[in-house]
N, C-alpha and C positions, 0 to 999 in steps of 0.2 A: 504493500500500500504506500504510494508515494506521498510525501509531505514536503511542502515548501514552508519551512518552519518560521514562526514569527507570531507576534501577538495579533497584529492587525491583518496580516495576510497569511492565510493558511490554506493551501490547496489540498483539501481532504477528499479522497476518493473512497466513498463508502463501499463496503463489500456487497456481494450479491444478496446477502441476507437482508440488508437494509432496503435494497431495491425491491425485493420480494415483499417486504413488509408493506411498503406503500402501495404496491400493486394489489395486495389482497384486500385493501380497504373497500374497493368497489363492489366486493361480493356481499357486503352488509347493507343494512338499511341506510338510507341517505342521512348523514349526520348534519347537524346544524352548522352554520358557518364557523370556521375556526376549530372544529372538532372532527375527530375520526373515530372509527370503531376501536374499541379497546382491545380487541383480540390480538392485533400485532404487538401491542405494548405488553400484554400479559405473556406472550411468547418470548419477547425480547428480554423481559425481566428475568426469566429463568436462566439466561446466560450470565447474569450477574451473580449467580450462585457460585461461580468459579472462585475458589479460595485464593487463587493466584492474584486476583484483582486487588486484594488487600495485602497479601503477603509480600508482593513485589513493590509496594508503594508505602514508603514511610511517612509521607506528608499527610498530616491530619488523619492518621490511621484509625484511631478510635471513633472519631466523628464520621468517617466514611463507613466504617462497619455498622454504626448505628443507623445511618441514613439508608444503607442498602437493606438492612433488616426491616425498617419501616416501610420502604417501598415494596419489598417482597411480601410482606404480610398485610399490605393495604387492601381495602375493599376495592374491587374492580367494577366500576359502573359500565353501562353499555357503551358510552362514548367518553372520550378524554380529549383534552386540547391537542391539536396537531403539533404544537410546539413541544409537547412532552415526548412524543414519538421521535421527532427530529433530534431533540436534545439528548435523549437516552441513547439513540443509535450512534450519534457522534461521540458521546462520552465513552461508550463501550469500545468503539473502534480505536480511539486514542489510547485508552488504558491497556488495550491488548497489543498495541503497535510496538514493534521493536525499534522503530526509527524516530518516533515522536520525542521531542526534547522534554526535559523535566518541567519547564515552565508551562508547556502545553498540557502535560498531564496534571499539573496542579490546577490549571483552569478547569479541567474536566472534573476533578475531585471537588473543587469549590461548587461547581454547578450541581453535582449530585447531592451534596450536603444541603444546598438550598432547596432542591426538589424534595428530598426526604423529609426535611423539617416542615416544609409547607404541607406535604401530604399528611404528616402526623397531626398537625394542628388543625387541619380543616375537616369539617364534617363531610365534605364531598370527596375526601380522600384523593385518589388518583384523578378524579374528575374535576378537582378544584381549579378555578381559573380566576384571573384578574383581568378586568376590562381595561385595556390601555388605549387612551384616546390621544392621537397624535395630530398636532398642528404643524403646518409647513409655513415657514417664514422666510422672507428676504430682508435681512437686517431686522427691523422691528415691525415690518408690515406683513400681514398675512397674505399668502398667495395660495389660491385654490387651484384644483385641477391636476395635482401631482400624485403620482403613484408612490405609495409608501411600502417599503419592503424590509425584510429582516433576515438575518442569519443568526446562528448561535455565536457567542464570543469565541468559542473554541474553533469554529470553522474560519472565522475572520470574514473580511469584506472584499476579498479578491474577486475580480471578474471571473475567475475560474470556478467560483462557488455559485450555484444557482439559488437565489433567495426565494423565500415565500412572501407573498404580498398580502396587503390588507384588501378586503373585498371592495371597498369603495374608494374613489379618489378623494383627496383632501379638499378642503380642510374645515373641520377636523375629520378624521377617519378612525374607526375603532375596531379592534379585534381582541379576542381573549388570548391570554398567555398563561402558561404555567409558570411556576417560579423558576428563575434561572438568570443567566447573563446573556444578553443579546446585543447585536449591533443593528441599528435601525437607520435608514437613510431614505431620502426622497429622490426620485428620478423622473425624468420626462417620459410619460407613457408612450409618446410617439418616437422617442429616441432614448432608449435605456442607457446609452453611454453618457448621456448628459445627466449628471447626478450630483447631489450634494455630498458632503462629508458624512461618513458613518459616525453615529454617536452611540455610546454604550448605554444600554438600558438594563438596570438591575431590578428584577421583580422578586421581592422577598415575601410577598403575601401578607404584609401587615395591613394593607388596604385592599379593598375589593375593586376600587376604581383608581386609576392613575393617569395623570396628564403628563404629556411629554411633547417636546418640541424638536423638530429637525429643520435644517436650513436648506433652502434651494440654491442652486448656483445663480450667479448674476446673469445679466443679459449677455448674449453671445457677442 
């Protein structure tokens, strides 16, 4: 699995398992926007039972062990946020990788601890989500009609990574997120290469609704 290592730019190529997970979603009842069937997540979580994931990582080992236990023992609803599937798949690939650097693995562990803690504290368990409302600005002025997209912070915001989008154009535009660390940016829906700078969004689950701002690029 090739990696172009770095905090902001990480070219992560997910394995065939992750691809199969997303493909299997279509076989279930149509989820509401921002959610997917929980079946792929339940299957993926079983891979986190591998003791090597903890034994080979000394960073926040006890917290990671607790977080994985909470996730593995959590109630599984019919639907979960799609950001949970994306985040868990990426975190697993990084922790199992032999070429990912230590900083990248620490980001994945931080993300899993956020997810496990959120899952434990929420009555919705794995289905818990925070509605993130994003406004798009040019300096201090609101600009509408932009596409807002995100990746996980572990993946980075490289053009090599395909982001997921918000359903509606800005501004504002809202989508549900599980807990975790994400990179969010605005891009021109008619020219995705014209984009604003990615900003880090940390969802810790202390609020059920969160406001966030990203900036659009200036005139051409």
